[in-house]
FIKOL-808747 format. One line per field, with one value per residue (C-alpha): chain; x, y, z. Coordinates in steps of 0.25 Angstrom, whole numbers, always signed. Layout:
BEGIN
mol	[A | ...]
x	[X | ...]
y	[Y | ...]
z	[Z | ...]
This chain:
BEGIN
mol	[A | A | A | A | A | A | A | A | A | A | A | A | A | A | A | A | A | A | A | A | A | A | A | A | A | A | A | A | A | A | A | A | A | A | A | A | A | A | A | A | A | A | A | A | A | A | A | A | A | A | A | A | A | A | A | A | A | A | A | A | A | A | A | A | A | A | A | A | A | A | A | A | A | A | A | A | A | A | A | A | A | A | A | A | A | A | A | A | A | A | A | A | A | A | A | A | A | A | A | A | A | A | A | A | A | A | A | A | A | A | A | A | A | A | A | A | A | A | A | A | A | A | A | A | A | A | A | A | A | A | A | A | A | A | A | A | A | A | A | A | A | A | A | A | A | A | A | A | A | A | A | A | A | A | A | A | A | A | A | A | A | A | A | A | A | A | A | A | A | A | A | A | A | A | A | A | A | A | A | A | A | A | A | A | A | A | A | A | A | A | A | A | A | A | A | A | A | A | A | A | A | A | A | A | A | A | A | A | A | A | A | A | A | A | A | A | A | A | A | A | A | A | A | A | A | A | A | A | A | A | A | A | A | A | A | A | A | A | A | A | A | A | A | A | A | A | A | A | A | A | A | A | A | A | A | A | A | A | A | A | A | A | A | A | A | A | A | A | A | A | A | A | A | A | A | A | A | A | A | A | A | A | A | A | A | A | A | A | A | A | A | A | A | A | A | A | A | A | A | A | A | A | A | A | A | A | A | A | A | A | A | A | A | A | A | A | A | A | A | A | A | A | A | A | A | A | A | A | A | A | A | A | A | A | A | A | A | A | A | A | A | A | A | A | A | A | A | A | A | A | A | A | A | A | A | A | A | A | A | A | A | A | A | A | A | A | A | A | A | A | A | A | A | A | A | A | A | A | A | A | A | A | A | A | A | A | A | A | A | A | A | A | A | A | A | A | A | A | A | A | A | A | A | A | A | A | A | A | A | A | A | A | A | A | A | A | A | A | A | A | A | A | A | A | A | A]
x	[-59 | -70 | -62 | -48 | -43 | -34 | -22 | -19 | -5 | +3 | +14 | +16 | +16 | +29 | +27 | +30 | +18 | +16 | +3 | -5 | -7 | -18 | -32 | -36 | -24 | -25 | -38 | -36 | -25 | -32 | -42 | -32 | -24 | -37 | -39 | -25 | -19 | -10 | -6 | -4 | +2 | -2 | +9 | +5 | -10 | -20 | -27 | -40 | -54 | -57 | -44 | -49 | -62 | -57 | -48 | -58 | -68 | -56 | -54 | -69 | -70 | -59 | -46 | -37 | -31 | -21 | -19 | -6 | -9 | +6 | +12 | +0 | +1 | -12 | -10 | -19 | -22 | -28 | -37 | -35 | -48 | -57 | -65 | -66 | -77 | -90 | -98 | -95 | -101 | -91 | -90 | -81 | -85 | -83 | -72 | -76 | -65 | -69 | -82 | -81 | -67 | -75 | -87 | -79 | -71 | -82 | -89 | -78 | -82 | -93 | -101 | -109 | -102 | -111 | -103 | -106 | -101 | -103 | -116 | -108 | -102 | -117 | -117 | -106 | -107 | -106 | -116 | -108 | -99 | -110 | -116 | -105 | -103 | -117 | -116 | -104 | -111 | -111 | -125 | -127 | -137 | -138 | -145 | -147 | -145 | -141 | -127 | -123 | -119 | -123 | -124 | -119 | -114 | -114 | -101 | -100 | -85 | -85 | -87 | -80 | -84 | -86 | -91 | -95 | -93 | -97 | -86 | -90 | -91 | -79 | -69 | -68 | -78 | -69 | -57 | -65 | -69 | -55 | -48 | -58 | -58 | -46 | -55 | -67 | -73 | -69 | -61 | -66 | -69 | -72 | -78 | -81 | -93 | -94 | -82 | -72 | -69 | -56 | -48 | -34 | -40 | -44 | -29 | -25 | -34 | -28 | -13 | -15 | -22 | -10 | +0 | -7 | -6 | -18 | -20 | -30 | -34 | -39 | -43 | -47 | -51 | -64 | -62 | -52 | -51 | -46 | -44 | -49 | -38 | -29 | -25 | -20 | -7 | -4 | +8 | +13 | +8 | +11 | +1 | +4 | +1 | -14 | -13 | -27 | -22 | -10 | -17 | -20 | -6 | -1 | -13 | -8 | +5 | -3 | -11 | +1 | +11 | +19 | +26 | +21 | +27 | +20 | +29 | +27 | +17 | +20 | +13 | +16 | +6 | -7 | -16 | -23 | -25 | -9 | -14 | -17 | -1 | -7 | -17 | -8 | +1 | -8 | -11 | +2 | +10 | +24 | +24 | +37 | +39 | +49 | +52 | +42 | +35 | +28 | +28 | +17 | +23 | +12 | +11 | +11 | -3 | -12 | -17 | -32 | -34 | -46 | -44 | -52 | -49 | -57 | -45 | -42 | -55 | -51 | -43 | -54 | -56 | -41 | -42 | -54 | -47 | -35 | -43 | -49 | -33 | -30 | -28 | -39 | -51 | -50 | -59 | -61 | -67 | -73 | -76 | -90 | -87 | -82 | -96 | -97 | -86 | -85 | -93 | -98 | -85 | -88 | -98 | -91 | -78 | -87 | -95 | -81 | -75 | -87 | -87 | -73 | -79 | -72 | -80 | -82 | -90 | -96 | -101 | -103 | -89 | -81 | -79 | -72 | -66 | -62 | -50 | -57 | -53 | -56 | -64 | -62 | -71 | -74 | -74 | -84 | -78 | -90 | -83 | -74 | -59 | -54 | -63 | -55 | -41 | -43 | -49 | -38 | -28 | -37 | -34 | -20 | -24 | -34 | -37 | -48 | -51 | -57 | -60 | -72 | -71 | -57 | -58 | -64 | -50 | -48 | -55 | -42 | -32 | -33 | -22 | -23 | -23 | -12 | -3 | -10 | -5 | +8 | +10 | +6 | +15 | +28]
y	[+84 | +88 | +96 | +97 | +109 | +106 | +117 | +120 | +120 | +130 | +121 | +106 | +95 | +87 | +75 | +61 | +54 | +40 | +34 | +24 | +8 | +6 | +4 | -4 | -13 | -13 | -18 | -29 | -34 | -34 | -43 | -52 | -53 | -56 | -68 | -74 | -83 | -77 | -63 | -52 | -40 | -26 | -16 | -2 | -5 | +7 | +11 | +18 | +16 | +8 | -3 | -1 | -6 | -17 | -22 | -22 | -30 | -41 | -40 | -43 | -55 | -62 | -58 | -50 | -37 | -29 | -16 | -6 | +7 | +13 | +1 | +3 | -12 | -22 | -36 | -46 | -61 | -67 | -79 | -87 | -84 | -87 | -76 | -80 | -71 | -76 | -63 | -48 | -34 | -27 | -12 | -7 | +8 | +13 | +5 | -1 | -12 | -16 | -18 | -26 | -34 | -37 | -42 | -51 | -57 | -60 | -68 | -79 | -79 | -87 | -78 | -67 | -53 | -38 | -27 | -13 | +1 | +16 | +21 | +24 | +10 | +4 | +12 | +5 | -7 | -20 | -29 | -34 | -40 | -46 | -51 | -60 | -64 | -68 | -76 | -83 | -88 | -77 | -72 | -57 | -50 | -34 | -25 | -14 | -13 | -26 | -24 | -14 | -14 | -17 | -34 | -46 | -57 | -70 | -76 | -92 | -91 | -85 | -95 | -88 | -95 | -87 | -71 | -60 | -46 | -32 | -24 | -9 | -2 | -8 | -17 | -20 | -31 | -39 | -37 | -41 | -55 | -56 | -56 | -67 | -75 | -84 | -89 | -93 | -106 | -109 | -101 | -87 | -80 | -64 | -60 | -44 | -40 | -27 | -16 | -18 | -5 | -3 | -12 | -8 | -12 | -27 | -28 | -23 | -34 | -45 | -40 | -40 | -54 | -59 | -52 | -60 | -74 | -76 | -74 | -68 | -73 | -61 | -66 | -52 | -39 | -44 | -59 | -63 | -78 | -82 | -96 | -101 | -107 | -95 | -89 | -75 | -77 | -68 | -58 | -46 | -34 | -18 | -11 | -1 | +15 | +19 | +23 | +29 | +38 | +42 | +48 | +60 | +64 | +61 | +71 | +80 | +81 | +81 | +94 | +102 | +98 | +93 | +79 | +67 | +54 | +44 | +32 | +18 | +18 | +16 | +14 | -2 | +0 | -11 | +1 | +5 | +20 | +20 | +25 | +37 | +41 | +39 | +49 | +58 | +57 | +59 | +72 | +77 | +72 | +66 | +52 | +48 | +32 | +28 | +14 | +16 | +29 | +37 | +52 | +62 | +75 | +84 | +93 | +107 | +105 | +93 | +87 | +83 | +68 | +59 | +46 | +32 | +32 | +17 | +11 | +21 | +27 | +31 | +42 | +49 | +59 | +61 | +64 | +71 | +81 | +85 | +85 | +100 | +104 | +98 | +106 | +97 | +89 | +76 | +65 | +53 | +40 | +26 | +29 | +27 | +16 | +27 | +32 | +19 | +23 | +29 | +42 | +44 | +47 | +53 | +62 | +66 | +71 | +78 | +85 | +89 | +94 | +102 | +108 | +114 | +119 | +109 | +106 | +91 | +82 | +70 | +58 | +43 | +37 | +50 | +64 | +77 | +88 | +100 | +108 | +117 | +130 | +123 | +131 | +126 | +118 | +108 | +94 | +84 | +70 | +61 | +52 | +47 | +48 | +49 | +62 | +69 | +64 | +69 | +82 | +86 | +86 | +96 | +105 | +105 | +114 | +122 | +129 | +128 | +114 | +107 | +91 | +87 | +74 | +72 | +61 | +52 | +49 | +40 | +29 | +26 | +38 | +41 | +50 | +56 | +71 | +69 | +64 | +73 | +85 | +79 | +79 | +93 | +99 | +93]
z	[+78 | +70 | +59 | +54 | +46 | +35 | +35 | +22 | +17 | +8 | +6 | +1 | +10 | +13 | +21 | +24 | +29 | +36 | +33 | +41 | +36 | +26 | +30 | +19 | +22 | +36 | +36 | +26 | +33 | +47 | +39 | +34 | +46 | +54 | +45 | +45 | +56 | +65 | +68 | +58 | +61 | +52 | +53 | +49 | +50 | +51 | +63 | +60 | +62 | +51 | +54 | +68 | +66 | +58 | +67 | +80 | +70 | +67 | +83 | +84 | +76 | +87 | +78 | +88 | +84 | +90 | +86 | +88 | +82 | +86 | +78 | +67 | +70 | +71 | +75 | +70 | +75 | +64 | +64 | +53 | +48 | +59 | +66 | +80 | +83 | +81 | +84 | +82 | +81 | +70 | +69 | +56 | +57 | +43 | +39 | +27 | +25 | +40 | +36 | +24 | +29 | +42 | +34 | +27 | +40 | +47 | +36 | +39 | +53 | +60 | +67 | +68 | +65 | +65 | +56 | +57 | +55 | +55 | +48 | +35 | +35 | +35 | +22 | +16 | +5 | +13 | +4 | -6 | +5 | +13 | +1 | -2 | +13 | +12 | +1 | +7 | +20 | +30 | +35 | +37 | +42 | +39 | +50 | +41 | +25 | +18 | +13 | +25 | +39 | +49 | +48 | +54 | +47 | +52 | +45 | +40 | +35 | +21 | +10 | -1 | -14 | -28 | -23 | -31 | -26 | -30 | -26 | -32 | -20 | -12 | -12 | +2 | +0 | -9 | -1 | +11 | +3 | -3 | +12 | +17 | +6 | +10 | +23 | +14 | +14 | -1 | -11 | -15 | -27 | -28 | -40 | -40 | -47 | -54 | -52 | -41 | -34 | -26 | -32 | -26 | -12 | -16 | -22 | -8 | -1 | -12 | -9 | +6 | +7 | -1 | +11 | +20 | +11 | +3 | -11 | -20 | -34 | -42 | -57 | -60 | -54 | -50 | -45 | -34 | -28 | -16 | -11 | +2 | +13 | +11 | +24 | +28 | +35 | +46 | +45 | +47 | +38 | +35 | +31 | +20 | +22 | +18 | +5 | +5 | +17 | +11 | -1 | +7 | +10 | -4 | -8 | +1 | -6 | -19 | -15 | -9 | -18 | -8 | -5 | +4 | +6 | +12 | +17 | +15 | +5 | -10 | -24 | -20 | -10 | -11 | -8 | -21 | -15 | -18 | -31 | -27 | -30 | -44 | -44 | -38 | -48 | -59 | -53 | -53 | -40 | -38 | -32 | -26 | -22 | -12 | -6 | +5 | +1 | -7 | -10 | -18 | -22 | -26 | -38 | -40 | -46 | -46 | -59 | -60 | -62 | -66 | -59 | -56 | -41 | -39 | -34 | -25 | -21 | -7 | -12 | -19 | -8 | -8 | -24 | -22 | -11 | -19 | -32 | -30 | -31 | -45 | -58 | -64 | -61 | -53 | -56 | -48 | -53 | -51 | -36 | -34 | -24 | -13 | -12 | -1 | +7 | +21 | +15 | +0 | -5 | -19 | -14 | -1 | -9 | -19 | -8 | +0 | -13 | -16 | -1 | -5 | -17 | -28 | -39 | -40 | -48 | -43 | -51 | -47 | -46 | -43 | -45 | -53 | -45 | -51 | -47 | -37 | -26 | -13 | -2 | +12 | +18 | +29 | +23 | +28 | +29 | +30 | +39 | +29 | +32 | +18 | +17 | +27 | +24 | +8 | +12 | +23 | +9 | +1 | +15 | +12 | +0 | +5 | +19 | +26 | +24 | +36 | +38 | +45 | +53 | +51 | +61 | +51 | +46 | +58 | +50 | +41 | +46 | +60 | +59 | +46 | +50 | +59 | +48 | +39 | +48 | +49 | +33 | +32 | +45 | +39]
């Protein structure tokens, strides 16, 4: 389907929603399970383009993967840190986590591994990670611009040692190095130079590593020590619902003054995007926490907010999509790094809000959105799943909103619109 018209509601939503497993946790669990010795079973795993690209790459490296989408289950036959395949041509699509994590994983091997992705993936930054791998013994041949895909890595078993890494554009490169570090030839100390963005994702990585039996010693916000010789333990592991994808359903409650409950997701989540609940609370929503669910009740009128979203930057589009309905301005700060995501996200959000007639000021690391009447329009999604999912929520309040290329949600949430319709039909 080339477009989807969003039906506006003249009533509050009232629904209980089930959200598939977290993409970020699924891909991290896939990597550490591949490095463990023996069989792991990942329950409530996400089945999407991103996770399936990742799983295929792991399987191409000689680590057996069994996918069962009906049960949302992935079985991984880990090889204890060995990369059995000595030559592979690996395609990651537009999956940033797959690109960074697989790049690091093949550095543990002893072979020739070519990595590539779609044209936009070739524009996303890889250089800081690749520079570290080169300094740790790997040879890398770039086919185009140095620091960008496509490239071939000739693995020589990751050396470890003292590493300096810039992480001001993405934290995924740091997470990738953390997860392979237990299998390095020597202890690894990673020192982050400058500002570390999206720290919540690094905390998620460290928590997942601990769940599989490996300890990371973090001496301060910017220094991490991992002892060599630690090994991940194969296990059965249940993946939390995706907090980023839950944000759209919570946002629907917020803008319609309705009520949405998401099962199996609480504020105790290891995902940084659970902070979305705090944002909604500041905007006037009521947050109800149960033993194994979270419920958002929207107010009669949303309040404006000035918020640093560095630790939940995947939700900038969600906030941008509901901001025009607030009674006062919404200011989003400290997210310059999202200009390097699936699309140039700050400019994309500003462009689409202006297309809807919204007054927006764009600045280097964010935007300021004024309360504005909305003129219906067709929203461009720029092949970015979060643009489609976020602006669908806008359409609940305004007749005539159309989402172009809604199929881009397959990247992380293939049946998003099916669940979205179920929510509004209740």
